[in-house]
Every structure is written in C-alpha cells, then in structure tokens.
C-alpha positions as CSV (number, residue, x, y, z in Angstrom):
1,X,-6.2,9.6,-7.3
2,X,-9.5,10.9,-8.5
3,X,-10.3,7.7,-10.4
4,X,-9.6,5.5,-7.4
5,X,-12.4,3.7,-5.5
6,X,-13.9,5.5,-2.5
7,X,-12.4,2.9,-0.2
8,X,-8.9,3.4,-1.6
9,X,-9.3,7.2,-1.4
10,X,-10.5,7.1,2.2
11,X,-7.7,4.8,3.2
12,X,-5.1,6.9,1.4
13,X,-6.3,10.1,2.9
14,X,-6.3,8.6,6.4
15,X,-2.8,7.2,6.1
16,X,-1.3,10.4,4.6
17,X,-3.1,12.6,7.2
18,X,-1.9,10.4,10.1
19,X,1.7,9.7,9.1
20,X,2.5,12.5,6.7
21,X,3.5,12.6,3.1
22,X,7.2,12.7,4.1
23,X,7.0,9.4,6.0
24,X,5.1,7.4,3.4
25,X,5.2,8.0,-0.4
26,X,2.4,7.2,-2.7
27,X,3.7,4.9,-5.4
28,X,0.8,4.5,-7.8
29,X,2.5,2.2,-10.3
30,X,-1.0,0.9,-11.0
31,X,-2.6,4.1,-12.1
32,X,-4.7,2.3,-14.6
33,X,-6.1,0.2,-11.8
34,X,-8.7,2.3,-9.9
35,X,-8.9,-0.4,-7.2
36,X,-5.2,-0.3,-6.2
37,X,-2.6,2.0,-4.6
38,X,0.9,1.6,-3.3
39,X,2.9,3.2,-0.5
40,X,6.6,3.1,0.0
41,X,9.1,4.2,2.6
42,X,11.3,7.2,2.1
43,X,14.0,5.1,0.3
44,X,11.4,3.5,-1.9
45,X,12.9,0.1,-1.1
46,X,9.8,-1.3,0.7
47,X,6.4,-1.1,-0.8
48,X,2.9,-2.0,0.4
49,X,0.5,-2.7,-2.4
50,X,-3.2,-2.4,-1.4
51,X,-6.3,-3.2,-3.4
52,X,-10.0,-3.5,-2.6
53,X,-10.5,-5.6,-5.8
54,X,-13.5,-3.6,-6.6
55,X,-15.4,-4.8,-3.6
56,X,-17.3,-2.4,-1.4
57,X,-17.1,-4.3,1.9
58,X,-14.1,-2.4,3.3
59,X,-11.9,-5.4,3.0
60,X,-8.5,-5.2,1.3
61,X,-5.8,-7.4,-0.2
62,X,-2.3,-6.4,0.8
63,X,1.0,-7.5,-0.8
64,X,4.4,-6.5,0.5
65,X,7.5,-5.9,-1.5
66,X,11.1,-5.8,-0.2
67,X,14.4,-4.8,-1.7
68,X,15.7,-7.1,-4.5
69,X,18.0,-9.9,-3.6
70,X,19.4,-10.2,-7.1
71,X,19.8,-8.1,-10.3
72,X,17.0,-10.1,-12.0
73,X,14.0,-8.5,-10.3
74,X,13.3,-4.9,-9.1
75,X,12.0,-6.2,-5.8
76,X,11.5,-9.3,-3.6
77,X,8.0,-10.6,-2.9
78,X,7.0,-10.4,0.8
79,X,3.9,-11.7,2.5
80,X,0.3,-11.4,1.1
81,X,-2.8,-10.8,3.3
82,X,-6.4,-11.3,2.3
83,X,-9.6,-9.8,3.7
84,X,-7.9,-7.1,5.8
85,X,-9.8,-4.3,7.5
86,X,-8.5,-0.8,7.1
87,X,-7.1,-1.0,10.7
88,X,-5.2,-4.2,9.9
89,X,-3.9,-2.7,6.7
90,X,-2.6,0.3,8.7
91,X,-0.8,-2.0,11.2
92,X,0.8,-4.0,8.3
93,X,1.9,-0.8,6.6
94,X,3.4,0.8,9.7
95,X,5.4,-2.3,10.4
96,X,6.6,-3.0,6.9
97,X,7.6,0.6,6.2
98,X,9.1,1.0,9.7
99,X,7.1,4.1,10.6
100,X,7.4,5.2,14.2
C-alpha cells in the first residue's frame, strides 16, 4: 500500500475504517500498479477494481467482477464506471459487495 497514490490510499483507508477489514478484503492483484486497488467480499467471489489512472482530480474508474459462469475464466466481467467520485465509488462498492 505504501507505493499507491495518495487518492487510492485515502479511499482505501476510508473504506476499511468505515466497513471493517472483515467485511471487505483488499485484493491487490495489481501490486505493480500504484494507481489501482481491488476489494472483494468475504467469499472473494465479487471484486471491485478501482483506479485513479494516475490523475489527481479525485475521479476514479471502477470495474466490477462477478463469479465465473464457465471454467474458462476466473471471473465474469461486470459493469464499468468512469469519472466516479469517492462517494460514488463507495456506493458502487457497498452494493456490489452486498455490505449492509
């Protein structure tokens, strides 16, 4: 996490502090990408990929991943969202990961 952009760090800290590390799991499959982070539900079947694409305008790109529908891929692509604020990202994450 220390190499991530300030925006990604702030967003991650906010989400973990608000929802708890037991409700959302950091899935940093993109550790070489300092502009991106992932979060999964407890079962790790649903993932929310978030990136600021290196921009500093507090806007994020969000991509959703769902459980696989075949043996050929490890996940099924969900919706993508561009130019999301941190608040919008949080709403998407809560809904996709089914956090109550």
